[in-house]
Structures are given as C-alpha cells and as structure tokens.
C-alpha positions as a printed NumPy array, in Angstrom:
array([[-39.138,  74.594,  33.082],
       [-35.193,  75.012,  32.934],
       [-34.658,  73.49 ,  36.484],
       [-36.877,  70.407,  35.234],
       [-34.372,  69.986,  32.081],
       [-31.666,  70.683,  34.431],
       [-33.121,  67.859,  37.136],
       [-33.662,  65.532,  34.103],
       [-30.195,  65.584,  32.561],
       [-28.724,  65.297,  36.189],
       [-30.736,  61.949,  36.723],
       [-29.463,  60.632,  33.446],
       [-26.165,  61.596,  33.765],
       [-25.921,  59.254,  37.126],
       [-27.972,  56.728,  35.415],
       [-25.687,  56.591,  33.223],
       [-22.401,  56.656,  35.585],
       [-24.302,  53.756,  37.315],
       [-24.482,  51.69 ,  34.206],
       [-20.512,  52.133,  33.283],
       [-20.135,  51.252,  36.838],
       [-22.024,  48.017,  36.901],
       [-20.544,  47.314,  33.526],
       [-17.149,  47.446,  34.289],
       [-17.579,  45.28 ,  37.518],
       [-19.295,  42.988,  35.333],
       [-16.238,  42.667,  32.665],
       [-13.935,  42.459,  35.837],
       [-16.264,  39.549,  37.002],
       [-15.858,  37.646,  33.534],
       [-12.069,  38.473,  33.125],
       [-11.03 ,  36.822,  36.97 ],
       [-13.321,  33.499,  35.936],
       [-11.623,  33.035,  32.849],
       [ -8.681,  33.366,  34.331],
       [ -9.26 ,  30.766,  37.026],
       [-10.694,  28.037,  34.413],
       [ -7.486,  28.859,  32.622],
       [ -5.577,  28.261,  35.718],
       [ -7.35 ,  25.369,  36.525],
       [ -6.832,  23.888,  32.719],
       [ -3.121,  24.569,  33.119],
       [ -2.799,  22.626,  36.495],
       [ -4.681,  19.842,  35.481],
       [ -2.43 ,  19.46 ,  32.391],
       [  1.042,  19.987,  34.249],
       [  1.721,  23.077,  32.696],
       [  1.262,  25.896,  34.97 ],
       [  4.233,  28.266,  34.387],
       [  6.004,  25.588,  32.481],
       [  8.528,  26.727,  30.459],
       [ 10.947,  24.061,  28.822],
       [ 14.045,  26.1  ,  27.977],
       [ 16.033,  23.425,  26.033],
       [ 15.758,  19.436,  25.131],
       [ 18.22 ,  16.862,  24.802],
       [ 18.006,  13.537,  23.135],
       [ 19.218,   9.531,  24.245],
       [ 19.163,   6.895,  22.394],
       [ 18.882,   3.17 ,  23.799],
       [ 18.571,  -0.247,  22.755],
       [ 17.694,  -2.734,  24.781],
       [ 15.619,  -5.452,  22.429],
       [ 12.067,  -5.18 ,  21.165],
       [ 11.509,  -1.346,  20.626],
       [  8.021,  -1.79 ,  21.446],
       [  7.882,  -2.143,  24.994],
       [ 11.02 ,  -0.278,  25.66 ],
       [  9.312,   2.604,  23.672],
       [  6.405,   2.239,  25.9  ],
       [  8.038,   2.046,  29.452],
       [ 10.185,   5.512,  28.58 ],
       [  6.831,   7.062,  27.308],
       [  5.772,   6.805,  31.201],
       [  8.577,   8.32 ,  32.71 ],
       [  8.314,  11.882,  34.167],
       [ 10.321,  14.257,  32.309],
       [ 10.256,  12.481,  28.887],
       [  8.619,  14.477,  26.222],
       [  8.55 ,  12.167,  23.117],
       [  9.765,   8.833,  22.16 ],
       [ 10.22 ,   7.208,  18.606],
       [ 11.564,   4.102,  17.648],
       [ 14.081,   3.209,  15.111],
       [ 17.151,   1.887,  13.953],
       [ 20.787,   2.494,  14.564],
       [ 24.231,   1.263,  14.913],
       [ 24.506,  -0.454,  11.413],
       [ 25.594,   0.056,   7.706],
       [ 22.609,  -0.122,   5.462],
       [ 21.108,   3.231,   5.083],
       [ 17.478,   3.867,   5.756],
       [ 16.965,  -0.091,   6.113],
       [ 13.092,  -1.717,   6.247],
       [ 12.36 ,  -3.617,   9.683],
       [ 12.212,  -6.683,   7.227],
       [ 15.832,  -5.718,   6.642],
       [ 17.23 ,  -5.23 ,  10.131],
       [ 15.364,  -8.494,  11.53 ],
       [ 17.432, -10.36 ,   8.733],
       [ 20.746,  -9.496,  10.934],
       [ 22.607,  -8.383,   7.509],
       [ 22.224,  -4.553,   7.961],
       [ 24.04 ,  -4.662,  11.592],
       [ 21.288,  -1.942,  13.045],
       [ 19.758,  -2.306,  16.898],
       [ 16.341,  -1.811,  17.407],
       [ 16.815,   1.864,  19.138],
       [ 14.402,   4.084,  21.185],
       [ 15.056,   7.723,  20.233],
       [ 14.139,   9.732,  23.67 ],
       [ 13.681,  13.637,  23.917],
       [ 13.621,  14.676,  27.531],
       [ 13.589,  17.869,  29.571],
       [ 17.339,  18.388,  31.38 ],
       [ 15.386,  20.139,  34.452],
       [ 13.298,  17.527,  35.088],
       [ 15.08 ,  14.36 ,  34.632],
       [ 18.91 ,  14.078,  33.802],
       [ 21.219,  11.343,  31.796],
       [ 22.084,   9.79 ,  34.369],
       [ 18.494,   9.209,  35.54 ],
       [ 17.177,   7.878,  32.042],
       [ 20.53 ,   5.385,  32.226],
       [ 19.03 ,   3.962,  35.438],
       [ 15.296,   3.442,  33.662],
       [ 17.774,   1.799,  30.821],
       [ 19.367,  -0.682,  32.842],
       [ 16.072,  -1.747,  34.865],
       [ 13.713,  -2.076,  31.657],
       [ 15.579,  -4.925,  30.359],
       [ 18.761,  -7.41 ,  31.076],
       [ 21.514,  -6.211,  29.928],
       [ 23.517,  -9.65 ,  30.665],
       [ 21.819, -10.741,  27.663],
       [ 24.236, -11.133,  24.509],
       [ 22.106, -10.491,  21.16 ],
       [ 19.117, -11.27 ,  22.579],
       [ 16.036, -10.456,  25.145],
       [ 14.162, -12.996,  26.532],
       [ 12.588, -14.946,  23.6  ],
       [ 13.586, -12.229,  20.602],
       [ 17.257, -13.402,  19.368],
       [ 19.359, -11.605,  17.021],
       [ 21.73 ,  -8.92 ,  16.78 ],
       [ 19.38 ,  -6.201,  16.556],
       [ 17.891,  -7.285,  20.06 ],
       [ 21.422,  -6.421,  21.707],
       [ 21.861,  -3.799,  24.4  ],
       [ 23.33 ,  -0.284,  23.184],
       [ 23.709,   3.218,  24.631],
       [ 24.548,   5.395,  21.78 ],
       [ 25.995,   8.553,  23.3  ],
       [ 26.102,  11.687,  21.672],
       [ 28.543,  13.745,  23.368],
       [ 31.703,  12.751,  25.411],
       [ 29.499,  13.869,  28.296],
       [ 26.953,  10.857,  28.022],
       [ 29.939,   8.623,  26.906],
       [ 31.612,   9.291,  30.429],
       [ 28.178,   9.024,  32.707],
       [ 27.45 ,   5.562,  30.765],
       [ 30.487,   4.166,  31.081],
       [ 30.676,   5.12 ,  35.056],
       [ 26.918,   4.021,  35.384],
       [ 27.937,   0.355,  33.206],
       [ 31.323,   0.234,  35.986],
       [ 29.043,   1.29 ,  38.839],
       [ 26.554,  -1.88 ,  38.143],
       [ 29.4  ,  -4.26 ,  37.708],
       [ 30.972,  -3.496,  41.076],
       [ 27.747,  -3.864,  42.671],
       [ 26.915,  -7.23 ,  42.006],
       [ 23.189,  -6.368,  41.012],
       [ 23.521,  -8.991,  38.074],
       [ 24.523, -12.416,  38.186],
       [ 26.247, -12.082,  35.028],
       [ 28.779,  -9.84 ,  33.227],
       [ 26.908,  -6.744,  31.762],
       [ 27.596,  -6.797,  27.809],
       [ 25.704,  -3.358,  27.168],
       [ 27.77 ,  -1.858,  24.385],
       [ 28.575,   1.936,  24.703],
       [ 28.973,   3.357,  21.313],
       [ 28.896,   6.461,  19.398],
       [ 25.575,   7.596,  17.955],
       [ 25.601,   7.975,  14.03 ],
       [ 22.262,   7.893,  12.422],
       [ 18.972,   6.926,  13.555],
       [ 16.469,   5.903,  10.81 ],
       [ 12.839,   5.89 ,  12.263],
       [ 11.035,   3.203,  12.191],
       [  7.773,   2.1  ,  10.111],
       [  4.644,   4.213,  11.497],
       [  3.102,   0.851,  12.574],
       [  5.887,   0.335,  15.221],
       [  5.457,   3.84 ,  16.588],
       [  3.499,   3.801,  19.844],
       [  2.56 ,  -0.247,  18.657],
       [  1.567,  -0.951,  22.47 ],
       [ -0.629,   2.065,  22.902],
       [ -2.112,   1.188,  19.679],
       [ -2.609,  -2.489,  20.527],
       [ -4.493,  -1.442,  23.753],
       [ -6.769,   1.197,  21.94 ],
       [ -7.623,  -1.725,  19.62 ],
       [ -8.974,  -3.643,  22.675],
       [-11.085,  -1.548,  23.783]])
C-alpha cells in the first residue's frame, strides 16, 4: 500500500511539474507575441525608439496663414503648427481687427519642430519656397500689411541664419525681383480663433 501511495504521489508531482512547464512556455509565447504587436505598432506610427529630447519654435508670416500652416504641417520634423498674429501693437487682436490693418499684425504660423530631424535653415528654405518673398504687403490676391513676408526670430542664431539665407537667395537671383521679407525680433504670438486652426484640413474633412 505504501508503495502504491508513493508511486501515485510521484506521478502527481511529475504531472504538476509538466503543467508548470507548459504554463511557463505559454506565458513566454504570449509575451513575445505581445512585444511583436507593440513593436509593429510603433514602427507604423514612426515612434520606434523615438525619444524627443528637446523642441524648438519658429515663427513665419507668408501671406494667408491657412495655406502656410497646412504646408508646414506636412514637413517631416514639424511636430505641431498654430496660426495667429504677431508683429503688431494691439493686445490679443481679433481676426477682424487684424484685417482692418490698424493693429500692425501679420498673419503668422507658429511651428514647433524637432531639431534632430529638421534644422532652422531647412525650415527657412521651406518658408521661402512656400510663398513669393518679393511681393510687398500681399500674396497673390490677398492684399494688406497683414499678408507681408516676415521672419520673426527668437534668438540671435535664428536672426543670423535668416539674414544669411535672405542674402544667399538675393545673390542667387532665384527670384526675379528684390526680396522684401522682413527679419524682425519675435515679441508676442496671439493664437487666432479656433476656426482658423488647421483650416484646410477641416475643409477637406467637411467635403468628404
């Protein structure tokens, strides 16, 4: 009888150990599958091993901010965009006030970017390609000082790069006429009304 009990206990122990091994293997299998799914998801969204250590901001005025904002939002390395008003004398102006020309503001796009992906000089190249910097106080059919071409620099380094880029383009004769883009120190950015934010993107969604 003692032998039978011992053998039974031994068989039970072996079965228990086998069950534990199966559970461990199953757990490892589920873990690796989960890791693969997460890894795939990060690769799809471009987030694989991506840690943004720091961001920088740039402020450009280049005509109607709807189109300017949309173009910059498509640039790799640009993390976010907002439209608003800079360069004027009235605090927190409305769109109607800015359009009157009395506030002195320019329609401006604020750009937050990852400097490890795109640098300020590359953003300037985009800026000059996104509009005609030779048109004074207008862009195409949009006329008024609020549509003037301006680079608002946040530090001396941005100022230097902007001045060098403007001089370089002037010398290259890329544009038939003289470049009238202003290079001014950044002071304040007043965010525009919500309906102006991502305007073109909103219109595309509405038409679908």
